[in-house]
C-alpha positions in Angstrom: -28.3 -45.2 10.3 -26.8 -41.7 10.6 -28.9 -38.5 10.2 -27.3 -36.3 7.6 -30.1 -33.7 7.3 -28.7 -31.3 10.1 -24.9 -31.4 8.8 -25.3 -29.5 5.7 -23.3 -26.3 5.6 -23.4 -24.0 2.7 -20.4 -21.8 1.9 -19.8 -18.5 0.1 -16.3 -18.0 -1.4 -14.4 -14.7 -1.7 -11.1 -14.1 -3.6 -9.2 -10.9 -2.4 -6.0 -9.7 -4.3 -3.8 -7.7 -2.0 -0.4 -6.2 -1.8 1.9 -8.7 -0.1 2.7 -6.2 2.8 -1.1 -6.3 3.8 -1.6 -10.1 3.5 -1.5 -10.6 7.2 -3.7 -7.7 7.9 -6.4 -9.3 5.6 -6.0 -12.8 6.7 -6.1 -11.7 10.4 -9.0 -9.2 9.8 -11.3 -11.3 7.5 -11.5 -14.1 10.2 -13.4 -11.5 12.3 -16.1 -11.3 9.7 -16.7 -15.0 9.6 -14.3 -15.9 6.8 -11.8 -18.8 6.9 -8.5 -18.6 4.9 -8.5 -21.4 2.5 -5.4 -20.8 0.4 -3.2 -18.2 -0.9 -1.7 -17.8 -4.2 0.7 -15.5 -6.1 0.4 -14.4 -9.7 3.2 -13.7 -12.2 1.4 -11.1 -13.9 1.0 -8.9 -10.8 4.1 -8.9 -8.9 3.9 -8.1 -5.3 0.3 -9.0 -4.9 -1.3 -12.1 -3.2 -4.7 -13.6 -3.6 -6.2 -14.9 -0.7 -9.1 -17.3 -1.0 -11.6 -17.3 1.8 -14.9 -19.2 2.4 -17.7 -18.7 5.2 -21.1 -20.3 6.2 -23.8 -18.8 4.3 -26.2 -19.2 7.4 -24.6 -16.4 9.5 -27.5 -14.5 11.1 -25.7 -11.1 11.0 -24.4 -11.3 7.6 -25.7 -7.9 6.4 -24.1 -6.1 9.4 -20.8 -8.2 9.0 -20.9 -7.1 5.3 -21.1 -3.5 6.2 -18.3 -3.8 8.7 -16.2 -5.6 6.2 -16.7 -2.8 3.7 -15.7 -0.4 6.4 -12.4 -2.5 7.1 -11.6 -2.4 3.4 -12.2 1.2 3.3 -9.6 1.7 6.2 -7.1 -0.6 4.5 -7.4 1.6 1.2 -6.8 4.7 3.1 -3.7 3.3 5.0 -2.3 2.2 1.5 -3.0 5.8 0.1 -1.4 7.5 3.2 1.6 5.1 2.7 2.0 6.0 -0.8 1.7 9.8 0.0 4.9 9.4 2.1 6.9 9.0 -1.2 4.9 10.8 -3.7 6.1 14.4 -3.1 9.6 13.4 -2.4 9.8 11.4 -5.4 8.4 14.3 -7.7 10.8 17.0 -6.2 13.9 14.4 -6.6 12.9 13.7 -10.1 12.6 17.4 -11.2 15.9 18.4 -9.4 17.5 15.4 -11.2 16.2 16.4 -14.8 17.3 19.9 -14.2 20.8 18.7 -13.2 20.9 16.6 -16.3 20.0 19.6 -18.3 23.0 21.5 -16.8 25.1 18.4 -17.6 23.9 18.3 -21.3 24.8 22.0 -21.6 28.3 21.3 -20.1 28.8 18.4 -22.7 27.6 20.6 -25.6 29.9 23.5 -24.3 33.0 21.1 -24.2 32.2 19.8 -27.7 32.2 23.5 -28.7 35.4 24.0 -27.2 34.2 26.4 -24.5 35.9 24.8 -21.4 35.4 27.4 -18.8 31.6 27.4 -19.7 31.6 23.5 -19.5 33.2 23.5 -16.3 30.8 26.2 -15.1 27.7 24.0 -16.2 29.1 20.8 -14.8 29.1 22.1 -11.3 25.2 22.5 -11.0 25.0 19.5 -13.2 26.8 17.3 -10.6 24.9 18.8 -7.8 21.8 18.2 -9.6 22.5 14.4 -9.4 23.6 14.5 -5.9 20.9 16.7 -4.3 17.9 14.7 -5.3 18.8 11.8 -2.9 19.1 14.5 -0.2 15.7 16.0 -1.0 14.1 12.6 -1.3 15.4 11.5 2.1 14.5 14.9 3.8 10.9 15.2 2.3 10.0 11.6 2.9 11.1 11.7 6.3 9.2 14.9 7.1 6.1 13.4 5.3 6.3 10.1 7.3 6.4 12.1 10.7 3.2 13.9 9.5 1.5 10.6 8.2 2.3 8.0 10.8 0.0 9.3 13.4 -2.9 9.1 10.8 -2.0 5.6 9.9 -2.0 4.6 13.4 -5.5 6.0 13.9 -6.7 4.0 10.9 -5.1 0.8 12.4 -7.1 1.6 15.7 -10.2 1.9 13.6 -9.5 -1.5 12.0 -9.0 -2.9 15.5 -12.5 -1.5 16.6 -14.2 -2.8 13.5 -12.8 -6.3 13.9 -13.8 -6.2 17.5 -17.4 -5.3 16.9 -17.6 -7.9 13.9 -16.2 -10.7 16.1 -18.6 -9.9 18.9 -21.3 -10.3 16.4 -20.1 -13.8 15.3 -19.9 -14.9 19.0 -23.4 -14.0 19.7 
């Protein structure tokens, strides 16, 4: 007869929905907090995201400290995503404003043409076309500068994630 009394393992479960580009960071990171990846699934409603399903042993002795470190990990990931978004936010805003101004000049050119004022139409069309070309150049320039500024901060956050995961993993192994 087998002894089944010491074989019981209670699990806790966690579902985490993340952006697809952060899927591997979460899958690799959460294993350091005692979680085991069970499955992944994608949702039609939220394109670009993945739901990761994890489980871990309820009987982990250092669960409170692991949970605190896991929150720190999640915070670092959120900060990285915010910094990544900041790379394009200002560039997009400037490009949209310049594009709308170019469109306004082009509309003025069309109305001048309809009124029979061809010289004014040509005069307004030049900044109109420029306002459609310049946004791309502005976007590229601003996003490149912002990327150069933000990339070291993102690298520091990844280093912090590494340290947090290293601490958590050492707690699991003790």
